[in-house]
ROLUMLUM-704862 format. One line per 3 residues: for each residue x, y, z of C-alpha. Coordinates in steps of 0.05 Angstrom, whole numbers, plus 32768, in hexadecimal, padded with zeros to 4 digits. Layout:
// ROLUMLUM-704862
X,Y,Z ~ ...
// end
This chain:
// ROLUMLUM-704862
8D80,8827,88C1 ~ 8D63,882E,887B ~ 8D25,884B,8897
8D4B,887B,88C4 ~ 8D72,8893,8885 ~ 8D33,889C,885E
8D14,88C7,8894 ~ 8D51,88F1,889C ~ 8D54,88FE,8851
8D09,890E,884E ~ 8D0E,893D,888A ~ 8D48,8961,886E
8D27,8968,882A ~ 8CE9,8984,8849 ~ 8D12,89B4,8873
8D38,89D2,8838 ~ 8D17,8A0F,8821 ~ 8D32,8A42,87F0
8D4F,8A81,880F ~ 8D1B,8AB9,880B ~ 8D2E,8AFA,882B
8CE7,8B0E,8839 ~ 8CAF,8AE0,884B ~ 8C67,8AEE,885C
8C5B,8AE0,88A6 ~ 8C1E,8AB3,8892 ~ 8C4A,8A8B,8864
8C7E,8A80,889B ~ 8C4A,8A6A,88CB ~ 8C2C,8A39,8897
8C71,8A1D,888A ~ 8C79,8A12,88D3 ~ 8C36,89EF,88D8
8C48,89C2,889C ~ 8C8A,89AF,88BA ~ 8C6C,899F,88FD
8C37,8973,88D9 ~ 8C6E,8950,88B1 ~ 8C95,8940,88F0
8C57,8927,8913 ~ 8C49,88F8,88DA ~ 8C92,88DF,88DB
8C8E,88D5,8925 ~ 8C4F,88A9,891B ~ 8C74,8881,88E7
8C58,88A1,88A7 ~ 8C7B,88C4,886E ~ 8C46,88F4,8852
8C3A,88FF,8808 ~ 8C03,8924,87E4 ~ 8BC8,88F5,87EC
8BE3,88BD,8817 ~ 8C17,88B0,884D ~ 8C4B,8879,8843
8C4A,884A,887F ~ 8C93,8842,8897 ~ 8C84,8803,88BE
8C84,87D7,887F ~ 8CC4,87ED,885F ~ 8CF6,87C0,8881
8CF1,878D,88B9 ~ 8D13,874C,88CC ~ 8CFF,870F,88F4
8D15,86C7,88FA ~ 8CDC,86A9,88D2 ~ 8CD6,86D9,8897
8D1E,86F1,8897 ~ 8D20,8735,8874 ~ 8CD7,8751,886D
8CCF,878B,8841 ~ 8C95,87AE,881D ~ 8C6A,87EC,8817
8C2B,8804,883B ~ 8C05,8845,8845 ~ 8BC4,8868,8854
8BA0,88A1,8832 ~ 8BA1,88E2,8857 ~ 8B70,891D,8860
8B84,893B,881D ~ 8B66,88FC,87FC ~ 8B28,88FF,8825
8B14,8911,886D ~ 8ADA,88DF,886C ~ 8AFB,88A3,884A
8B3D,8880,8852 ~ 8B60,8845,8830 ~ 8B9A,8821,8850
8BC1,87E4,8837 ~ 8C07,87C4,8836 ~ 8C2A,878E,8810
8C69,876F,882B ~ 8C97,8733,8819 ~ 8CC0,8704,8846
8D00,86EC,8825 ~ 8D0A,86AF,8852 ~ 8CC1,8693,8851
8CB9,86AC,880A ~ 8C73,86C5,8813 ~ 8C4D,8707,8806
8C22,8723,883F ~ 8BEF,875B,8835 ~ 8BB5,8780,884F
8B80,87AA,882E ~ 8B51,87D5,8857 ~ 8B2C,8818,885D
8AFA,883F,8884 ~ 8AC5,8875,8883 ~ 8AB5,88A8,88B8
8A6C,88A8,88CF ~ 8A72,88E0,8905 ~ 8AA7,8916,8909
8A9D,892F,8950 ~ 8AA4,88E8,896E ~ 8AD9,88D3,893B
8AAF,8896,892B ~ 8ACA,886B,88EF ~ 8AB3,8829,88D3
8AF0,8803,88BC ~ 8AF7,87C4,8890 ~ 8B34,879B,8881
8B4C,875A,8862 ~ 8B92,8742,887A ~ 8BBD,8708,8869
8BFC,870D,8895 ~ 8C22,86EE,88D1 ~ 8C18,86FB,891C
8C45,86E9,8954 ~ 8C26,86B1,897D ~ 8C13,86C7,89C4
8C12,8712,89B3 ~ 8BD7,873C,89C7 ~ 8BC6,8782,89AD
8B94,87B5,89C1 ~ 8B67,87D0,898B ~ 8B67,8817,89A9
8BB2,881E,89AE ~ 8BCC,885B,898B ~ 8BFA,8850,8951
8C3B,8839,896E ~ 8C78,8843,8942 ~ 8CC4,883A,894F
8CFC,883E,891B ~ 8D15,87FC,8934 ~ 8CEC,87C3,8955
8D21,8795,8976 ~ 8CF2,875D,898C ~ 8CE2,874E,8943
8D28,8737,8935 ~ 8D24,86F8,895E ~ 8CDA,86E5,895A
8CD1,869F,8938 ~ 8C8C,8689,8950 ~ 8C57,86A5,891F
8C14,868F,8907 ~ 8BF6,86A2,88C5 ~ 8BB1,86C3,88C6
8B82,86D8,8891 ~ 8B52,8708,88B3 ~ 8B15,872B,889A
8AFC,8762,88CB ~ 8ACB,879B,88D2 ~ 8AD5,87CD,890D
8AB4,8809,892D ~ 8AE3,8840,8947 ~ 8ABF,8870,8977
8AD1,88A7,89A8 ~ 8AA3,88A2,89E1 ~ 8AC2,88DF,8A01
8B04,8903,89FC ~ 8B1D,88D7,8A36 ~ 8AFE,8896,8A1E
8B0B,8874,89DC ~ 8AEC,8835,89C4 ~ 8AF4,8804,8988
8ACB,87C7,8977 ~ 8ADD,8792,8945 ~ 8ABC,8755,8927
8AEB,8726,8902 ~ 8AF2,86E1,88E3 ~ 8B37,86C2,88DF
8B59,8683,88BF ~ 8B94,8671,88EC ~ 8BCE,8648,88D5
8C0A,8640,8904 ~ 8C4D,8640,88E0 ~ 8C69,8610,8914
8C56,85C9,892B ~ 8C19,85D3,8958 ~ 8BDB,85AB,8966
8BA0,85C4,8992 ~ 8B7E,8588,89B3 ~ 8B33,858C,89C4
8B15,854A,89D9 ~ 8B24,8518,89A3 ~ 8B33,854C,896D
8B76,856D,895B ~ 8B7A,85B2,8937 ~ 8BBB,85C7,8914
8B94,85FE,88ED ~ 8B52,861F,8904 ~ 8B1F,8655,88F6
8B0B,868B,8927 ~ 8AD1,86BB,892C ~ 8ADD,86F2,895F
8AC0,8731,897C ~ 8AEB,8764,89A0 ~ 8ADA,87A2,89CA
8B13,87D0,89DF ~ 8B10,880D,8A0D ~ 8B45,883F,8A1B
8B3C,8870,8A55 ~ 8B6A,88AC,8A61 ~ 8B48,88CF,8A9C
8B80,8900,8AAA ~ 8B92,8917,8A63 ~ 8B7F,895D,8A50
8B5D,8971,8A0F ~ 8B54,89B4,89EE ~ 8B32,89CC,89AF
8B63,89E5,897B ~ 8B4F,89FC,8937 ~ 8B0B,89DB,893E
8B27,8996,8953 ~ 8B33,8976,8997 ~ 8B7E,896D,89A6
8B9E,894A,89E0 ~ 8BC7,8980,8A03 ~ 8BDD,8959,8A41
8BEF,890F,8A3F ~ 8BD4,88FC,8A86 ~ 8BDF,88BD,8AAE
8BCB,8888,8AC0 ~ 8BAA,886B,8A82 ~ 8B7F,882E,8A7F
8B70,87FD,8A45 ~ 8B3D,87C4,8A49 ~ 8B2F,8793,8A12
8AFD,8759,8A0D ~ 8B02,8724,89D8 ~ 8ACD,86EF,89CA
8AD6,86B4,899B ~ 8A96,8694,8982 ~ 8A92,864A,896E
8A6B,8636,892F ~ 8A64,8680,8919 ~ 8A7D,8684,88D1
8A9E,8641,88DA ~ 8AC5,8652,891A ~ 8AE3,861A,8940
8AE9,8633,8988 ~ 8AC3,8656,89BD ~ 8AEE,8681,89EB
8AF4,86C5,8A11 ~ 8B2E,86F2,8A21 ~ 8B34,872F,8A4F
8B71,875C,8A49 ~ 8B84,8797,8A73 ~ 8BBC,87CB,8A74
8BCA,8807,8A9F ~ 8C05,8835,8A94 ~ 8C19,886C,8AC7
8C50,889F,8AC3 ~ 8C6F,88CC,8AF9 ~ 8C96,890A,8AE3
8CC7,8921,8B19 ~ 8CDE,8967,8B24 ~ 8D27,8953,8B13
8D0E,893E,8ACD ~ 8D12,88F5,8AE0 ~ 8CD7,88C9,8ACA
8CB9,8888,8AEA ~ 8C8E,885A,8AC1 ~ 8C5F,8823,8AD9
8C3E,87F1,8AA8 ~ 8C0E,87BA,8ABE ~ 8BF4,878A,8A8D
8BC5,874E,8A9A ~ 8B9F,871E,8A71 ~ 8B70,86E1,8A7B
8B58,86B1,8A45 ~ 8B22,867C,8A52 ~ 8AFF,8646,8A28
8B1C,8625,89EC ~ 8B58,8656,89DE ~ 8B8E,863D,89AF
8BD8,8650,89BE ~ 8BD8,8683,8987 ~ 8BA7,86AD,89B0
8BC4,86A3,89F6 ~ 8BFB,86CE,8A15 ~ 8C45,86D1,8A1A
8C67,8704,8A46 ~ 8C8B,872C,8A12 ~ 8CCE,8706,8A13
8D0B,8720,89EF ~ 8D44,86EF,89F8 ~ 8D5D,86BD,89C4
8D70,8675,89D6 ~ 8DBC,8675,89CE ~ 8DF3,865A,89FC
8E1C,8699,8A0C ~ 8E0D,86E0,8A1F ~ 8E30,86FC,89E1
8E07,86CC,89B3 ~ 8DC9,86EA,89D2 ~ 8DE0,8730,89C8
8DA9,8755,89A4 ~ 8D7F,8795,89AC ~ 8D54,879F,89EA
8D09,87AD,89E1 ~ 8CE1,87E6,89FF ~ 8CB4,87BD,8A2B
8CCD,8776,8A27 ~ 8CEB,8743,8A57 ~ 8D34,8744,8A40
8D4A,8703,8A66 ~ 8D09,86DB,8A54 ~ 8D15,86AC,8A17
8CE7,86AA,89DC ~ 8CB0,8675,89E3 ~ 8CC7,8664,8A2A
8C84,8676,8A4C ~ 8C3B,8678,8A36 ~ 8BFF,8686,8A61
8BB2,868A,8A5F ~ 8BB3,86B7,8A9D ~ 8BED,86E7,8AA6
8C03,872A,8AC2 ~ 8C43,8754,8ABA ~ 8C5B,8790,8ADD
8C94,87BC,8AC2 ~ 8CB3,87F5,8AE8 ~ 8CE4,8828,8AC8
8D08,8863,8AE7 ~ 8D29,8890,8AB4 ~ 8D5B,88C1,8AD3
8D67,8905,8AB8 ~ 8D96,8901,8A7B ~ 8DE0,890E,8A8C
8DF2,894F,8A67 ~ 8E3A,893F,8A54 ~ 8E35,896C,8A17
8DFE,898B,89EC ~ 8DFD,894C,89C0 ~ 8E11,8917,89F2
8DDC,890C,8A27 ~ 8DD8,88C1,8A3C ~ 8DA1,88AC,8A69
8D9E,8877,8AA1 ~ 8D5F,884E,8AA7 ~ 8D52,881C,8ADF
8D21,87E3,8ACF ~ 8CFE,87AA,8AF3 ~ 8CCC,877A,8AD4
8CA0,8745,8AF2 ~ 8C71,8711,8AD4 ~ 8C42,86D9,8AF0
8C11,86AC,8ACD ~ 8BF3,8669,8AC5 ~ 8BD8,8637,8A90
8B9D,860A,8A98 ~ 8B92,85CE,8A6A ~ 8BDB,85D1,8A54
8BD2,858C,8A35 ~ 8BA8,85AB,89FF ~ 8BE5,85CB,89DE
8C11,8599,89BA ~ 8C51,85A3,8992 ~ 8C6B,85E1,89B7
8C95,85D8,89F6 ~ 8C8C,8610,8A28 ~ 8C8A,861F,8A73
8C57,8645,8A9E ~ 8C5E,8680,8ACD ~ 8C40,8669,8B11
8C7F,8683,8B34 ~ 8C90,86CB,8B2F ~ 8CBF,86DC,8AF7
8CEE,8717,8B08 ~ 8D22,873D,8AE3 ~ 8D45,8780,8AF2
8D7A,87A9,8ACE ~ 8D8C,87EA,8AB1 ~ 8D95,8810,8A70
8DC5,8845,8A5B ~ 8DA4,8865,8A1F ~ 8DBA,8895,89E6
8E03,8888,89ED ~ 8E10,888D,89A0 ~ 8DDD,889C,8968
8DA3,8886,8992 ~ 8DC6,8844,89A7 ~ 8DD2,8831,89EF
8DDE,87F3,8A1B ~ 8DB1,87CA,8A49 ~ 8DBD,8796,8A7E
8D88,8768,8A9F ~ 8D8D,8731,8AD3 ~ 8D5A,86F9,8ADD
8D4B,86E4,8B25 ~ 8D17,86C6,8B52 ~ 8CEB,868C,8B42
8D05,8681,8AFB ~ 8D50,868D,8B0A ~ 8D78,865C,8ADD
8DAF,862F,8AF7 ~ 8DE3,864A,8AC6 ~ 8DF5,8691,8ADC
8DFF,86AF,8A96 ~ 8DBB,8694,8A80 ~ 8D9C,86C7,8AAF
8DC1,8703,8A92 ~ 8DAC,872C,8A54 ~ 8DDC,8761,8A37
8DC3,8787,89FB ~ 8DC1,87C6,89D3 ~ 8D89,87F9,89DC
8D71,8827,89A5 ~ 8D4B,8867,89B0 ~ 8D3D,889E,897E
8D04,88D2,8979 ~ 8CEF,8904,8947
// end
C-alpha cells in the first residue's frame, strides 16, 4: 500500500502544471511525451529522477523468513549515459536481521543489436525450486502475493558476467556465466555417494532465447518499437553446471521451456494459455530443481488459509508439497468482458483451470525436506471476480483428480485478488 501511495503522489505531482493561458504547441507535445514516458517508467516499476530511476521492487516486501524486507535500489538512465549503466540495491530483513545487496553494471557494445555486456555481484536470497528465464522482460506488480507465505529460501553469493544480444527483432538472446556459493537457510543435505553437502559451490553457464514470431515492429524516431504484441511467444533456456570449475561441486544440466498464447475475442473476452516445462539431470540439488508455483499455506481451516491469490500460481497446492526434476504445467484462463455496472465499477469474471505433472529420480539424495512427487495429474479449477473495490476482488479454487485430499475443505482455496494497472 505504501508503494501505491508513493506512486499516486508522484503521478499527481508530475501532472500538476501551472495554468498558462497560451502554450506553444511544441511545448504541449513535449509535455505529453514526458508524461507518457513517466507513466511507462512507473508501469515498469521505476520512479524516474534526473540521472537514475528508483526501483520500486525494493521499497517494501514481506515473506515468512525475512519478515518485513525494505530497502532502496535503482539504475542509471539515458540522461546519465546511453552507453553505460549502473544498477544496485540494498535491503534489510527485520526477521532474519540480515542485509542483502547487489552491485552491477553494463556497457553497450552495439546499438543496432542492443548488445550489452553485464557484470554483477549479488548476496541475497532465492526461493528454492524457482526457475527464471534470463530473457524475461522486467515484470513488476504493485503487490506480489506469493511472497507473503514463502519460507523456503537459500542464500546465494553470485558473481556473473552476461551478454545480452538481439539476434533479430523477433529473437532475443542472453548468455550468462556465473559462480555461486549456495547456503540453504533450512535443514537440507544433498547426498552423493558417501558424501553429504549442506552448502555447496556451483559454476554455471546459461543460454536463454525468447522468440516472438508474430509480434510487429516499426521504426519510430530512429529506434525499433514493438507495435503489436503477437502470440504465441516461446522461451527456451539451457543451464549447464560444471564440476571442478572454480571449485564447483556438481555437474548437471537443465532445460526449461515456456510458451504463452492469447486469443482476443470479438466480444472483448480474452483466453490465455501458458505451458511451462522443465527437466534437470545429473547432480542437481533441490535448490535448483522445480516446484509447480504453489500458493497455499499449511493451515487447518479455509479462513486461516485466506490470503491473496497469485497471478499464475496453483492456489490449492501447499508450499513445499511437491518438488520435481521433470515437470510440466498448463494453465488456462478465460477472462470475460468486464461488466459495466457504472463508469467506475466494472468487475470482471475469469475462469481458470490449472494442471501439473512431474517426477523425481534419485529422491533419496535429498535429505531433511519432506515432499511429494507429481506422477499423477494435479488438477485445480476455479474462478476470479476481479476489480470489485480499489483493485481488489475474490477468487475460489478447488483441487480434484489424482491429488484430491480426504478432507473436503483442504481442497478449497478462497482468497483475495489484487489487480491494478497504470
